[in-house]
C-alpha positions in Angstrom: -89.1 -41.0 140.1 -89.9 -43.5 137.3 -88.3 -43.0 133.9 -90.5 -43.4 130.9 -90.2 -46.8 129.2 -89.0 -45.3 125.9 -86.0 -43.8 127.7 -84.8 -47.1 129.3 -83.2 -48.7 126.2 -81.3 -45.5 125.6 -80.0 -45.5 129.2 -78.9 -49.1 129.0 -77.2 -48.4 125.7 -75.4 -45.4 127.1 -74.2 -47.4 130.2 -73.0 -50.3 127.9 -71.1 -48.0 125.6 -69.7 -46.2 128.5 -68.4 -49.4 130.1 -66.9 -50.6 126.8 -65.2 -47.3 126.1 -63.9 -47.2 129.7 -62.5 -50.8 129.2 -60.9 -49.9 125.9 -59.5 -46.7 127.4 -58.0 -48.6 130.3 -56.5 -51.2 128.1 -55.0 -48.5 125.9 -53.6 -46.7 128.9 -52.1 -49.9 130.3 -50.6 -50.8 126.9 -48.9 -47.4 126.8 -47.5 -48.0 130.3 -46.1 -51.5 129.5 -42.9 -50.6 127.5 -41.5 -48.4 130.3 -42.5 -51.0 133.0 -40.8 -53.7 130.9 -37.6 -51.6 130.6 -37.6 -51.0 134.3 -38.0 -54.7 135.1 -35.3 -55.7 132.7 -32.9 -53.0 134.1 -33.4 -54.2 137.7 -33.2 -57.9 136.9 -36.8 -58.8 137.6 -36.8 -61.3 134.8 -40.1 -63.1 135.5 -41.9 -59.7 135.7 -40.2 -58.6 132.5 -41.5 -61.7 130.6 -44.9 -61.5 132.1 -45.4 -57.9 131.1 -43.9 -58.6 127.6 -46.6 -61.3 127.1 -49.3 -58.9 128.2 -48.0 -56.3 125.7 -48.0 -58.9 122.9 -51.6 -59.8 123.8 -52.8 -56.1 123.9 -50.9 -54.9 120.8 -53.0 -54.2 117.7 -50.1 -55.2 115.5 -48.9 -58.9 115.7 -45.3 -59.5 116.5 -44.7 -56.4 118.4 -42.4 -56.9 121.4 -39.9 -54.7 123.1 -36.2 -55.2 122.7 -35.9 -56.0 126.4 -38.0 -59.2 126.0 -35.3 -61.1 124.2 -32.7 -60.1 126.8 -35.0 -61.1 129.7 -35.8 -64.5 128.1 -32.1 -65.1 127.4 -31.1 -64.2 131.0 -34.0 -66.2 132.5 -33.0 -69.3 130.5 -29.5 -69.0 131.8 -30.8 -68.5 135.4 -33.0 -71.6 135.2 -30.2 -73.7 133.7 -27.9 -72.7 136.6 -30.6 -73.7 139.0 -30.7 -77.1 137.3 -34.3 -76.6 136.2 -33.5 -78.1 132.8 -37.0 -78.4 131.4 -38.0 -74.8 132.0 -34.6 -73.5 130.8 -34.9 -75.4 127.6 -38.5 -74.1 127.2 -37.4 -70.5 127.5 -34.4 -71.1 125.2 -36.6 -72.7 122.5 -39.0 -69.7 122.7 -36.1 -67.4 122.3 -34.7 -69.2 119.3 -38.1 -69.2 117.6 -38.7 -65.5 118.3 -37.6 -62.4 116.3 -35.0 -61.8 119.0 -33.3 -65.1 118.5 -29.6 -65.1 117.5 -27.4 -67.8 116.0 -25.5 -68.0 119.3 -28.9 -68.7 121.1 -29.5 -71.7 118.8 -25.9 -72.9 119.5 -26.5 -72.7 123.2 -29.7 -74.6 122.9 -28.0 -77.4 121.0 -25.2 -77.4 123.6 -27.6 -77.8 126.5 -29.5 -80.6 124.7 -26.1 -82.3 124.0 -25.1 -82.1 127.7 -28.3 -83.8 128.8 -27.9 -86.6 126.2 -24.3 -87.2 127.2 -25.3 -87.3 130.9 -28.1 -89.8 130.0 -25.6 -92.1 128.2 -23.1 -91.9 131.0 -25.7 -92.9 133.5 -26.9 -95.7 131.3 -23.4 -97.1 130.8 -23.0 -97.0 134.6 -26.0 -99.2 134.9 -28.7 -96.8 136.1 -31.4 -96.9 133.5 -33.9 -94.8 135.6 -31.3 -92.0 136.0 -30.6 -92.0 132.3 -34.3 -91.7 131.5 -34.6 -88.9 134.0 -31.8 -87.0 132.3 -33.7 -87.3 129.0 -37.1 -86.2 130.5 -36.4 -82.5 130.1 -35.9 -83.1 126.3 -39.4 -84.6 125.9 -40.8 -81.4 124.4 -38.2 -81.4 121.6 -40.3 -81.2 118.5 -37.9 -83.4 116.6 -38.6 -86.3 119.0 -34.9 -87.4 119.1 -34.9 -87.7 122.9 -38.0 -90.1 122.8 -36.2 -92.3 120.3 -33.1 -92.4 122.3 -35.0 -93.2 125.5 -36.7 -96.1 123.7 -33.4 -97.4 122.4 -32.0 -97.4 125.9 -35.0 -99.3 127.3 -34.8 -101.9 124.5 -31.0 -102.4 125.0 -31.5 -102.8 128.8 -34.3 -105.3 128.3 -32.4 -107.3 125.7 -29.4 -107.7 128.0 -31.6 -108.7 130.9 -33.3 -111.4 128.9 -29.9 -112.7 127.6 -28.6 -113.0 131.2 -31.7 -114.8 132.4 -31.4 -117.2 129.4 -27.7 -117.8 130.3 -28.7 -118.6 133.8 -31.4 -121.2 132.7 -29.0 -122.8 130.3 -26.3 -123.0 132.9 -28.7 -124.7 135.3 -29.2 -127.3 132.6 -25.5 -127.8 132.0 -25.9 -126.5 128.5 -22.5 -124.8 128.6 -21.9 -123.8 125.0 -25.4 -122.3 124.6 -25.0 -120.5 127.9 -21.7 -119.1 126.7 -23.3 -117.9 123.5 -26.0 -116.1 125.5 -23.3 -114.4 127.6 -21.3 -113.3 124.6 -24.4 -111.5 123.3 -24.3 -109.1 126.3 -23.3 -105.7 124.9 -23.7 -103.5 128.0 -20.7 -103.1 130.4 -22.9 -103.2 133.5 -24.6 -106.5 132.5 -21.2 -108.0 131.5 -19.9 -107.1 134.9 -23.0 -108.6 136.6 -22.6 -111.8 134.7 -18.8 -112.3 135.4 -19.4 -115.0 138.1 -21.8 -116.9 135.8 -19.3 -116.7 133.0 -16.6 -118.3 135.2 -19.0 -121.1 136.0 -19.8 -121.7 132.4 -16.1 -121.7 131.4 -15.4 -124.2 134.1 -18.2 -126.4 132.8 -16.8 -126.2 129.3 -13.3 -127.1 130.6 -14.7 -130.2 132.4 -16.6 -131.2 129.2 -13.4 -130.9 127.1 -11.5 -132.9 129.7 -14.1 -135.7 129.5 -13.8 -135.7 125.7 -10.1 -136.0 125.8 -10.4 -139.0 128.1 -12.7 -140.6 125.6 -10.2 -140.0 122.8 -7.3 -141.4 124.9 -9.2 -144.6 125.7 -10.6 -145.0 122.2 -14.1 -145.4 123.7 -16.0 -142.7 121.9 -19.8 -142.9 122.1 -21.7 -143.2 118.8 -24.1 -140.5 117.7 -27.7 -141.5 117.0 -28.2 -141.4 113.2 -29.3 -138.0 112.1 -32.3 -139.3 110.0 -33.7 -141.2 112.9 -33.2 -138.4 115.3 -34.8 -135.8 113.0 -37.9 -138.0 112.5 -38.2 -138.5 116.2 -37.9 -134.8 116.8 -40.6 -134.0 114.3 -42.9 -136.4 116.1 -42.3 -134.7 119.4 -42.8 -131.3 117.9 -46.1 -132.5 116.6 -47.1 -133.2 120.2 -46.7 -129.5 121.1 -43.2 -129.6 122.7 -40.7 -126.8 122.1 -37.5 -127.5 120.1 -35.3 -128.3 123.1 -37.9 -130.5 124.8 -38.6 -132.3 121.5 -34.8 -132.9 121.0 -34.2 -134.3 124.5 -37.4 -136.5 124.3 -36.5 -137.8 120.9 -32.9 -138.6 122.1 -34.3 -140.6 125.0 -36.8 -142.4 122.7 -33.9 -143.6 120.6 -31.9 -144.8 123.6 -29.4 -142.0 123.6 -28.4 -139.2 126.0 -27.9 -135.5 125.3 -24.3 -134.4 125.5 -22.6 -131.2 124.6 -19.9 -131.6 122.0 -18.1 -128.3 121.7 -20.5 -125.6 120.6 -23.0 -128.2 119.4 -25.4 -130.4 121.4 -25.5 -134.1 120.3 -27.5 -137.2 121.0 -25.2 -140.2 121.7 -25.6 -143.8 122.7 
């Protein structure tokens, strides 16, 4: 049997409208079922199902902002559950959603702030103990904080760590060159307890070098045989010539001192050129 051509468009239209109406009817029926299913999931502690169904209800609802009262309780309990399981990132995500929702309470905001504070304190404790990576890992769950405080703190920790590392390396180079007072200055710039502890042996070596230097100066004083410093004007002119050749400041100073027949000596916290 073949349908007349003029009846085919009507048939397709009827089938299309029927499918759309069936889909709308199914969605309406499911939407009517969701509140009771959500209450059942909440009552039995099926928190993930409760939240999943609540999101479906919000997507299907004709009116925006509609959500069952159980959604807030499920989200609150789920956040606590995740925090207990040490899933900090997901716990904070659930708690932030709760705080920004119509179900959020003042105590929910306080708990969110308390959790964030715990992670920051944990990060600082690990940093002070000398474990930068563990400190940054503690801050990682806070990366989604819209205020960006955690990212700023993480950057501050990295910069502090790098600054201390560079100062210790500088102190080691200066010590190798017997530039004791400059090495001591670099060590005094360390402001992290772990790096200070790490540099304790080097500090003893520097202090011993300074003690030997002071002892030598005392011998010079006792024998009245103090070396004479190279005139400052001559030394400055020679240093400028060396700088013009592309040397750095320390290389220019030592080269200029040798050029004028002197030798570089540490005199207290200063470095002098003496004959």
